[in-house]
Every structure is written in structure tokens, then in C-alpha cells.
LUMDODO-818162 format. One line per 3 residues: number of its first residue (from 1); their letters; for each residue x, y, z of N, C-alpha, C. Coordinates in Angstrom, 1 decimal, m for minus. Layout:
residues N
NUM> a> X/Y/Z/X/Y/Z/X/Y/Z; ...
END
This chain:
residues 87
1> mrf> 13.9/31.5/10.7/12.8/30.9/9.9/13.3/30.3/8.6; 14.6/30.4/8.3/15.2/29.8/7.1/15.2/28.3/7.1; 15.2/27.7/8.2/15.2/26.3/8.3/13.9/25.6/8.0
4> vpa> 12.8/26.3/8.0/11.5/25.8/7.8/11.4/25.2/6.3; 11.8/25.9/5.3/11.7/25.3/3.9/12.6/24.1/3.8; 13.8/24.1/4.4/14.7/23.0/4.4/14.0/21.8/5.1
7> lia> 13.4/22.0/6.2/12.7/21.0/7.0/11.6/20.4/6.2; 10.8/21.2/5.6/9.7/20.7/4.7/10.2/19.9/3.6; 11.3/20.4/2.9/11.9/19.6/1.8/12.4/18.3/2.2
10> sll> 13.0/18.2/3.4/13.6/16.9/3.9/12.4/16.0/4.2; 11.4/16.5/4.8/10.2/15.6/5.1/9.6/15.1/3.9; 9.5/15.9/2.9/8.9/15.4/1.6/9.8/14.3/1.0
13> avs> 11.1/14.5/1.1/12.0/13.5/0.5/11.9/12.2/1.2; 11.8/12.2/2.6/11.6/11.0/3.4/10.3/10.3/3.0; 9.2/11.1/2.9/7.9/10.6/2.5/8.0/9.9/1.2
16> ala> 8.7/10.5/0.2/8.8/9.9/m1.1/9.5/8.6/m1.1; 10.6/8.5/m0.3/11.3/7.3/m0.1/10.5/6.2/0.6; 9.7/6.6/1.5/8.9/5.6/2.3/7.8/4.9/1.4
19> hde> 7.4/5.5/0.4/6.3/5.0/m0.4/6.8/4.6/m1.8; 7.1/3.4/m2.0/7.6/2.9/m3.3/6.5/3.0/m4.4; 6.9/3.6/m5.5/5.9/3.8/m6.5/6.1/2.8/m7.7
22> tpc> 6.8/1.7/m7.5/7.0/0.7/m8.5/5.7/0.0/m8.7; 5.2/m0.2/m10.0/4.0/m0.9/m10.2/4.1/m2.4/m9.7; 3.0/m2.9/m9.2/3.0/m4.3/m8.7/2.9/m5.3/m9.9
25> tdq> 2.3/m4.8/m11.0/2.1/m5.7/m12.1/2.1/m4.9/m13.4; 2.4/m5.6/m14.5/2.3/m5.0/m15.8/1.1/m5.7/m16.6; 0.4/m6.6/m15.9/m0.7/m7.3/m16.5/m1.9/m6.3/m16.7
28> pea> m2.7/m6.6/m17.7/m3.9/m5.7/m18.0/m4.9/m5.9/m16.9; m5.7/m4.9/m16.6/m6.7/m5.0/m15.6/m7.7/m6.2/m15.8; m7.9/m6.6/m17.0/m8.8/m7.8/m17.2/m8.3/m9.0/m16.5
31> kwq> m7.0/m9.1/m16.1/m6.4/m10.2/m15.4/m6.4/m10.1/m13.9; m6.8/m8.9/m13.4/m6.7/m8.6/m12.0/m7.9/m9.3/m11.3; m7.7/m9.7/m10.1/m8.7/m10.2/m9.2/m9.6/m9.0/m8.8
34> pfs> m10.9/m9.3/m8.4/m11.7/m8.2/m7.9/m11.1/m7.5/m6.7; m11.2/m6.2/m6.7/m10.7/m5.4/m5.6/m11.2/m5.9/m4.2; m12.4/m6.3/m4.2/m13.0/m6.8/m2.9/m12.3/m8.0/m2.4
37> nai> m11.6/m8.8/m3.3/m10.8/m9.9/m2.8/m9.6/m9.5/m1.9; m9.0/m8.3/m2.3/m7.9/m7.8/m1.5/m8.4/m7.4/m0.1; m9.6/m6.8/0.0/m10.1/m6.4/1.3/m10.5/m7.7/2.1
40> kka> m11.1/m8.7/1.4/m11.5/m9.9/2.1/m10.2/m10.6/2.6; m9.1/m10.6/1.9/m7.9/m11.2/2.3/m7.4/m10.6/3.6; m7.5/m9.3/3.7/m7.1/m8.6/4.9/m8.0/m9.0/6.1
43> eda> m9.3/m9.0/5.8/m10.3/m9.4/6.9/m10.1/m10.8/7.3; m9.8/m11.7/6.4/m9.6/m13.1/6.7/m8.4/m13.3/7.6; m7.4/m12.4/7.5/m6.2/m12.5/8.3/m6.4/m11.9/9.7
46> gnh> m7.7/m11.4/10.0/m8.0/m10.8/11.3/m7.8/m9.3/11.4; m7.5/m8.7/10.3/m7.3/m7.3/10.3/m8.7/m6.5/10.0; m8.7/m5.2/10.3/m9.9/m4.4/10.2/m9.5/m3.3/9.2
49> pka> m9.7/m3.5/7.9/m9.4/m2.5/6.9/m10.3/m1.2/7.1; m9.6/m0.1/7.0/m10.3/1.2/7.1/m10.2/2.0/5.8; m9.2/1.7/5.0/m9.0/2.4/3.7/m8.4/1.4/2.7
52> aei> m8.8/1.6/1.4/m8.3/0.8/0.4/m8.3/1.6/m0.9; m7.3/1.4/m1.7/m7.2/2.1/m3.0/m6.3/1.4/m4.0; m6.5/1.8/m5.2/m5.6/1.2/m6.3/m4.6/2.3/m6.6
55> hhh> m3.4/2.0/m6.5/m2.3/3.0/m6.7/m1.1/2.4/m7.3; m0.7/2.9/m8.4/0.5/2.4/m9.2/0.3/0.9/m9.5; m0.8/0.5/m10.0/m1.1/m0.9/m10.4/m1.0/m1.8/m9.2
58> cye> m1.3/m1.3/m8.0/m1.2/m2.1/m6.8/m2.5/m1.9/m6.0; m3.0/m2.9/m5.3/m4.0/m2.8/m4.3/m3.4/m2.4/m3.0; m3.8/m1.4/m2.4/m3.3/m0.9/m1.1/m4.4/m1.0/m0.1
61> vsg> m4.2/m1.7/1.0/m5.2/m1.9/2.0/m4.6/m1.5/3.3; m5.2/m0.7/4.1/m4.6/m0.3/5.4/m5.7/m0.2/6.5; m5.3/m0.3/7.7/m6.3/m0.2/8.8/m5.6/m0.7/10.1
64> kak> m6.4/m1.3/10.9/m6.0/m1.8/12.2/m5.8/m3.3/12.1; m4.6/m3.7/12.6/m4.2/m5.2/12.6/m4.9/m5.8/13.8; m5.0/m7.1/13.8/m5.6/m7.9/14.8/m5.0/m7.6/16.2
67> dgs> m3.7/m7.2/16.2/m3.1/m6.9/17.5/m3.2/m5.4/17.9; m4.0/m4.7/17.1/m4.3/m3.3/17.5/m3.3/m2.3/16.8; m2.2/m2.8/16.2/m1.3/m1.9/15.5/m1.9/m1.5/14.1
70> rfe> m1.2/m0.6/13.5/m1.6/m0.2/12.1/m1.0/m1.2/11.1; m1.8/m1.5/10.1/m1.2/m2.4/9.0/m1.4/m1.7/7.7; m0.5/m2.0/6.7/m0.7/m1.5/5.4/m0.1/m2.6/4.5
73> wil> m1.0/m3.1/3.6/m0.6/m4.1/2.7/m0.6/m3.5/1.3; 0.4/m3.8/0.5/0.5/m3.4/m0.9/0.6/m4.8/m1.7; m0.5/m5.0/m2.4/m0.7/m6.3/m3.0/m0.7/m6.3/m4.5
76> npv> m0.2/m7.3/m5.1/m0.2/m7.5/m6.6/m1.7/m7.8/m6.9; m2.4/m7.1/m7.8/m3.8/m7.3/m8.0/m4.1/m8.6/m8.8; m3.1/m9.2/m9.4/m3.3/m10.5/m10.1/m3.2/m11.6/m9.2
79> tle> m2.2/m11.6/m8.3/m2.0/m12.8/m7.4/m2.4/m12.5/m6.0; m2.6/m11.3/m5.6/m2.9/m10.8/m4.2/m1.8/m11.2/m3.2; m0.6/m11.3/m3.8/0.6/m11.5/m3.0/1.2/m10.2/m2.7
82> prp> 1.9/m10.0/m1.5/2.5/m8.7/m1.2/3.6/m8.4/m2.1; 3.7/m7.1/m2.4/4.8/m6.7/m3.2/6.1/m6.9/m2.5; 7.1/m7.4/m3.1/8.4/m7.6/m2.4/9.0/m6.3/m2.0
85> ekk> 9.6/m6.3/m0.8/10.3/m5.1/m0.2/11.5/m4.8/m1.1; 11.6/m3.5/m1.4/12.9/m3.0/m2.1/14.0/m2.9/m1.1; 15.2/m3.2/m1.5/16.3/m3.1/m0.6/17.2/m2.0/m1.0
END
């Protein structure tokens, strides 16, 4: 049973790496587009949003993509452009 804490710790580390916490913008909220615009952008692309939140100065929208797969968008709240992938 000693491996269980190590397994949990490694899963938490992977989870932290998978979710980038870099802010999408440093602009004040007064310059952000309405949150509903992020959801509408996802719907206009044919997706079916199921959850949306503001996290680390990003709009995050997730749900079912038009092809049936899962989608997750992390958008800059000022421009509604996707956050660039970190390498």
C-alpha cells in the first residue's frame, strides 16, 4: 500500500502540468468582452457548451464538439482568441 501515496502525488503533478495557469490577459475587466460572447463563439462553431468559467483571467468553455468529442477552449477575454499553447 506504500505505492498509493506516490501514485496520487504523480497524478496530481500530471494534472497540474495539463492545466496551464498562465493568465490570458493583464487587461482590466472593464476591457473584457461579455462572458456570454465566449459561449456564443463556441455555439457558433457548432459546439455544445456544457460548462463555462472564468479562471486565471481566462474564459474557459467546455462541452461537446460538433463531431461528438469533448472540447475545451481557453480564451483571452479581451479578444476571444484562444490562448497560445505552451511548449
